[in-house]
C-alpha positions as YAML, in Angstrom:
chain: A
units: angstrom
residues:
- id: 1
  name: UNK
  ca: [28.23, 2.82, 3.12]
- id: 2
  name: UNK
  ca: [29.79, 0.87, 0.26]
- id: 3
  name: UNK
  ca: [32.07, 3.81, -0.52]
- id: 4
  name: UNK
  ca: [33.88, 3.12, 2.76]
- id: 5
  name: UNK
  ca: [34.73, -0.49, 1.83]
- id: 6
  name: UNK
  ca: [38.21, -1.37, 0.60]
- id: 7
  name: UNK
  ca: [38.54, -1.18, -3.20]
- id: 8
  name: UNK
  ca: [39.22, -4.91, -3.44]
- id: 9
  name: UNK
  ca: [35.80, -5.77, -1.91]
- id: 10
  name: UNK
  ca: [33.89, -8.24, -4.08]
- id: 11
  name: UNK
  ca: [31.39, -6.57, -6.47]
- id: 12
  name: UNK
  ca: [28.66, -9.03, -5.48]
- id: 13
  name: UNK
  ca: [29.07, -8.18, -1.80]
- id: 14
  name: UNK
  ca: [28.98, -4.46, -2.59]
- id: 15
  name: UNK
  ca: [25.73, -4.89, -4.52]
- id: 16
  name: UNK
  ca: [24.21, -6.95, -1.70]
- id: 17
  name: UNK
  ca: [25.12, -4.21, 0.79]
- id: 18
  name: UNK
  ca: [23.58, -1.56, -1.47]
- id: 19
  name: UNK
  ca: [20.39, -3.65, -1.52]
- id: 20
  name: UNK
  ca: [20.37, -3.87, 2.28]
- id: 21
  name: UNK
  ca: [20.88, -0.12, 2.45]
- id: 22
  name: UNK
  ca: [17.90, 0.48, 0.12]
- id: 23
  name: UNK
  ca: [15.77, -1.85, 2.27]
- id: 24
  name: UNK
  ca: [16.70, 0.04, 5.43]
- id: 25
  name: UNK
  ca: [15.87, 3.36, 3.77]
- id: 26
  name: UNK
  ca: [12.47, 1.97, 2.73]
- id: 27
  name: UNK
  ca: [11.74, 0.68, 6.24]
- id: 28
  name: UNK
  ca: [12.66, 4.02, 7.83]
- id: 29
  name: UNK
  ca: [10.50, 5.91, 5.31]
- id: 30
  name: UNK
  ca: [7.58, 3.59, 6.02]
- id: 31
  name: UNK
  ca: [8.04, 4.01, 9.78]
- id: 32
  name: UNK
  ca: [8.08, 7.80, 9.46]
- id: 33
  name: UNK
  ca: [4.95, 7.63, 7.32]
- id: 34
  name: UNK
  ca: [3.25, 5.51, 9.97]
- id: 35
  name: UNK
  ca: [4.10, 7.82, 12.86]
- id: 36
  name: UNK
  ca: [2.85, 10.81, 10.91]
- id: 37
  name: UNK
  ca: [-0.34, 9.00, 9.93]
- id: 38
  name: UNK
  ca: [-1.28, 8.03, 13.50]
- id: 39
  name: UNK
  ca: [-1.88, 11.64, 14.61]
- id: 40
  name: UNK
  ca: [-5.68, 11.62, 14.83]
- id: 41
  name: UNK
  ca: [-5.81, 15.31, 15.73]
- id: 42
  name: UNK
  ca: [-4.61, 16.34, 12.26]
- id: 43
  name: UNK
  ca: [-7.87, 16.14, 10.29]
- id: 44
  name: UNK
  ca: [-9.28, 18.09, 7.39]
- id: 45
  name: UNK
  ca: [-11.97, 17.85, 4.72]
- id: 46
  name: UNK
  ca: [-10.63, 15.76, 1.86]
- id: 47
  name: UNK
  ca: [-12.18, 15.42, -1.59]
- id: 48
  name: UNK
  ca: [-11.32, 11.76, -2.04]
- id: 49
  name: UNK
  ca: [-11.15, 11.83, -5.84]
- id: 50
  name: UNK
  ca: [-8.50, 14.58, -5.71]
- id: 51
  name: UNK
  ca: [-6.36, 12.67, -3.21]
- id: 52
  name: UNK
  ca: [-6.78, 9.48, -5.24]
- id: 53
  name: UNK
  ca: [-5.86, 11.18, -8.54]
- id: 54
  name: UNK
  ca: [-2.63, 12.46, -6.98]
- id: 55
  name: UNK
  ca: [-1.76, 9.02, -5.58]
- id: 56
  name: UNK
  ca: [-2.53, 7.21, -8.84]
- id: 57
  name: UNK
  ca: [-0.54, 9.71, -10.93]
- id: 58
  name: UNK
  ca: [2.48, 9.17, -8.67]
- id: 59
  name: UNK
  ca: [2.22, 5.36, -8.61]
- id: 60
  name: UNK
  ca: [1.51, 4.85, -12.30]
- id: 61
  name: UNK
  ca: [4.30, 7.22, -13.29]
- id: 62
  name: UNK
  ca: [6.70, 4.89, -11.49]
- id: 63
  name: UNK
  ca: [5.19, 1.64, -12.84]
- id: 64
  name: UNK
  ca: [3.72, 2.59, -16.25]
- id: 65
  name: UNK
  ca: [0.65, 0.56, -15.29]
- id: 66
  name: UNK
  ca: [-2.94, 1.60, -15.73]
- id: 67
  name: UNK
  ca: [-5.52, 2.03, -12.98]
- id: 68
  name: UNK
  ca: [-9.26, 2.40, -13.62]
- id: 69
  name: UNK
  ca: [-11.01, 4.80, -11.25]
- id: 70
  name: UNK
  ca: [-14.76, 4.92, -10.65]
- id: 71
  name: UNK
  ca: [-16.70, 6.71, -7.99]
- id: 72
  name: UNK
  ca: [-18.51, 9.86, -6.99]
- id: 73
  name: UNK
  ca: [-16.18, 12.80, -7.63]
- id: 74
  name: UNK
  ca: [-17.82, 14.78, -4.81]
- id: 75
  name: UNK
  ca: [-17.26, 12.39, -1.87]
- id: 76
  name: UNK
  ca: [-15.72, 14.41, 0.97]
- id: 77
  name: UNK
  ca: [-14.37, 12.79, 4.13]
- id: 78
  name: UNK
  ca: [-13.02, 14.49, 7.25]
- id: 79
  name: UNK
  ca: [-9.90, 12.66, 8.39]
- id: 80
  name: UNK
  ca: [-6.11, 12.80, 8.27]
- id: 81
  name: UNK
  ca: [-4.75, 13.26, 4.76]
- id: 82
  name: UNK
  ca: [-1.55, 11.43, 5.79]
- id: 83
  name: UNK
  ca: [-3.46, 8.43, 7.14]
- id: 84
  name: UNK
  ca: [-5.82, 8.08, 4.19]
- id: 85
  name: UNK
  ca: [-3.03, 8.60, 1.71]
- id: 86
  name: UNK
  ca: [-0.80, 5.99, 3.42]
- id: 87
  name: UNK
  ca: [-3.59, 3.40, 3.34]
- id: 88
  name: UNK
  ca: [-4.40, 4.01, -0.32]
- id: 89
  name: UNK
  ca: [-0.75, 4.14, -1.42]
- id: 90
  name: UNK
  ca: [0.12, 0.86, 0.31]
- id: 91
  name: UNK
  ca: [-2.88, -1.10, -0.95]
- id: 92
  name: UNK
  ca: [-2.75, 0.22, -4.52]
- id: 93
  name: UNK
  ca: [1.05, -0.36, -4.62]
- id: 94
  name: UNK
  ca: [0.47, -3.99, -3.65]
- id: 95
  name: UNK
  ca: [-2.27, -4.36, -6.27]
- id: 96
  name: UNK
  ca: [0.08, -2.99, -8.93]
- id: 97
  name: UNK
  ca: [3.00, -5.15, -7.74]
- id: 98
  name: UNK
  ca: [1.05, -8.41, -7.51]
- id: 99
  name: UNK
  ca: [-1.63, -7.80, -10.14]
- id: 100
  name: UNK
  ca: [0.22, -9.71, -12.89]
- id: 101
  name: UNK
  ca: [0.38, -6.56, -15.03]
- id: 102
  name: UNK
  ca: [-3.41, -6.52, -15.39]
- id: 103
  name: UNK
  ca: [-5.56, -3.44, -14.82]
- id: 104
  name: UNK
  ca: [-6.10, -2.43, -11.22]
- id: 105
  name: UNK
  ca: [-9.44, -0.90, -10.32]
- id: 106
  name: UNK
  ca: [-10.20, 1.55, -7.52]
- id: 107
  name: UNK
  ca: [-13.87, 2.17, -6.79]
- id: 108
  name: UNK
  ca: [-15.32, 4.34, -4.05]
- id: 109
  name: UNK
  ca: [-18.70, 5.38, -2.78]
- id: 110
  name: UNK
  ca: [-20.46, 6.92, 0.17]
- id: 111
  name: UNK
  ca: [-22.11, 4.13, 2.18]
- id: 112
  name: UNK
  ca: [-24.03, 5.11, 5.33]
- id: 113
  name: UNK
  ca: [-21.95, 8.30, 5.75]
- id: 114
  name: UNK
  ca: [-18.70, 6.37, 5.39]
- id: 115
  name: UNK
  ca: [-16.29, 6.29, 2.49]
- id: 116
  name: UNK
  ca: [-16.01, 2.76, 1.11]
- id: 117
  name: UNK
  ca: [-12.96, 2.14, -1.09]
- id: 118
  name: UNK
  ca: [-12.46, -1.07, -3.08]
- id: 119
  name: UNK
  ca: [-9.08, -1.87, -4.65]
- id: 120
  name: UNK
  ca: [-9.24, -4.80, -7.06]
- id: 121
  name: UNK
  ca: [-6.46, -6.66, -8.84]
- id: 122
  name: UNK
  ca: [-6.16, -9.76, -11.03]
- id: 123
  name: UNK
  ca: [-3.12, -11.26, -9.31]
- id: 124
  name: UNK
  ca: [-2.84, -14.76, -7.85]
- id: 125
  name: UNK
  ca: [-5.05, -13.92, -4.87]
- id: 126
  name: UNK
  ca: [-4.43, -14.49, -1.18]
- id: 127
  name: UNK
  ca: [-5.09, -17.91, 0.35]
- id: 128
  name: UNK
  ca: [-7.82, -17.82, 3.02]
- id: 129
  name: UNK
  ca: [-5.44, -19.04, 5.74]
- id: 130
  name: UNK
  ca: [-3.11, -16.05, 5.08]
- id: 131
  name: UNK
  ca: [-5.66, -13.23, 4.86]
- id: 132
  name: UNK
  ca: [-5.08, -12.16, 8.46]
- id: 133
  name: UNK
  ca: [-1.33, -12.84, 8.48]
- id: 134
  name: UNK
  ca: [-0.66, -10.35, 5.66]
- id: 135
  name: UNK
  ca: [-1.25, -7.54, 8.16]
- id: 136
  name: UNK
  ca: [1.59, -8.69, 10.44]
- id: 137
  name: UNK
  ca: [4.93, -6.82, 10.25]
- id: 138
  name: UNK
  ca: [7.47, -8.36, 7.86]
- id: 139
  name: UNK
  ca: [5.01, -11.02, 6.66]
- id: 140
  name: UNK
  ca: [5.28, -11.64, 2.93]
- id: 141
  name: UNK
  ca: [3.35, -14.00, 0.71]
- id: 142
  name: UNK
  ca: [6.25, -13.92, -1.74]
- id: 143
  name: UNK
  ca: [8.86, -15.82, 0.26]
- id: 144
  name: UNK
  ca: [12.11, -14.93, -1.50]
- id: 145
  name: UNK
  ca: [14.20, -12.22, 0.11]
- id: 146
  name: UNK
  ca: [14.09, -10.23, -3.12]
- id: 147
  name: UNK
  ca: [12.43, -6.90, -2.31]
- id: 148
  name: UNK
  ca: [11.98, -6.25, -6.03]
- id: 149
  name: UNK
  ca: [9.34, -8.98, -6.04]
- id: 150
  name: UNK
  ca: [8.00, -8.73, -2.53]
- id: 151
  name: UNK
  ca: [8.72, -5.46, -0.73]
- id: 152
  name: UNK
  ca: [9.64, -5.22, 2.95]
- id: 153
  name: UNK
  ca: [6.50, -6.75, 4.44]
- id: 154
  name: UNK
  ca: [5.60, -3.52, 6.25]
- id: 155
  name: UNK
  ca: [3.06, -1.88, 3.93]
- id: 156
  name: UNK
  ca: [-0.01, -3.80, 5.06]
- id: 157
  name: UNK
  ca: [1.16, -3.76, 8.70]
- id: 158
  name: UNK
  ca: [1.16, 0.04, 8.43]
- id: 159
  name: UNK
  ca: [-2.30, -0.07, 6.86]
- id: 160
  name: UNK
  ca: [-3.52, -2.25, 9.73]
- id: 161
  name: UNK
  ca: [-2.11, 0.12, 12.38]
- id: 162
  name: UNK
  ca: [-3.70, 3.16, 10.76]
- id: 163
  name: UNK
  ca: [-7.06, 1.44, 10.33]
- id: 164
  name: UNK
  ca: [-7.08, 0.34, 13.98]
- id: 165
  name: UNK
  ca: [-6.00, 3.79, 15.20]
- id: 166
  name: UNK
  ca: [-8.83, 5.53, 13.32]
- id: 167
  name: UNK
  ca: [-11.52, 2.90, 13.88]
- id: 168
  name: UNK
  ca: [-11.81, 2.13, 10.18]
- id: 169
  name: UNK
  ca: [-12.25, -1.39, 8.79]
- id: 170
  name: UNK
  ca: [-10.61, -3.47, 6.08]
- id: 171
  name: UNK
  ca: [-11.78, -6.68, 4.47]
- id: 172
  name: UNK
  ca: [-9.81, -8.94, 2.13]
- id: 173
  name: UNK
  ca: [-11.97, -10.78, -0.40]
- id: 174
  name: UNK
  ca: [-11.43, -13.09, -3.33]
- id: 175
  name: UNK
  ca: [-12.25, -11.23, -6.52]
- id: 176
  name: UNK
  ca: [-14.74, -12.88, -8.83]
- id: 177
  name: UNK
  ca: [-12.80, -14.15, -11.83]
- id: 178
  name: UNK
  ca: [-9.50, -14.24, -9.89]
- id: 179
  name: UNK
  ca: [-7.45, -11.81, -7.90]
- id: 180
  name: UNK
  ca: [-8.00, -9.87, -4.71]
- id: 181
  name: UNK
  ca: [-10.38, -7.15, -3.58]
- id: 182
  name: UNK
  ca: [-9.52, -5.09, -0.52]
- id: 183
  name: UNK
  ca: [-12.37, -3.04, 0.89]
- id: 184
  name: UNK
  ca: [-11.59, -0.20, 3.29]
- id: 185
  name: UNK
  ca: [-14.35, 1.66, 5.11]
- id: 186
  name: UNK
  ca: [-13.38, 5.10, 6.42]
- id: 187
  name: UNK
  ca: [-15.83, 6.63, 8.86]
...
């Protein structure tokens, strides 16, 4: 897009337009991920630890942050790989982004024939009055328009849509000692 602008166009304006273009690309990618994830007929047996290891390797390669994993290596769940992956990617990405550079933990277990996943960070936490609002499209706790510090505001809205579509649950808790714990139950 910026290549089509006249050469005398202000550098600052060009950079702003490139940023808008990146934001639009991110929003389209997230939308495509959501539509793919909502197909409840596309299920398979998933070894959760394998899916999680792939996700964590991808996310930590990009951020150089460390994630501690703990859970039963043999937990298998029958669901959509796209849906489960989208939920985990979005929540862990947020934990890494807002976790103040501290370790992020992902724990999982089989609870009453459901997969329970806890993602814990040591960030600033989420005020009680905003714990439901974070699942609304384009809602951001970080109020600047800088997507480097706050994303597009669609990640948790996508998580919410997937969870509702599949009948899963999510709970946002204050983490003991500071931070946030998000608990997803996949059944």
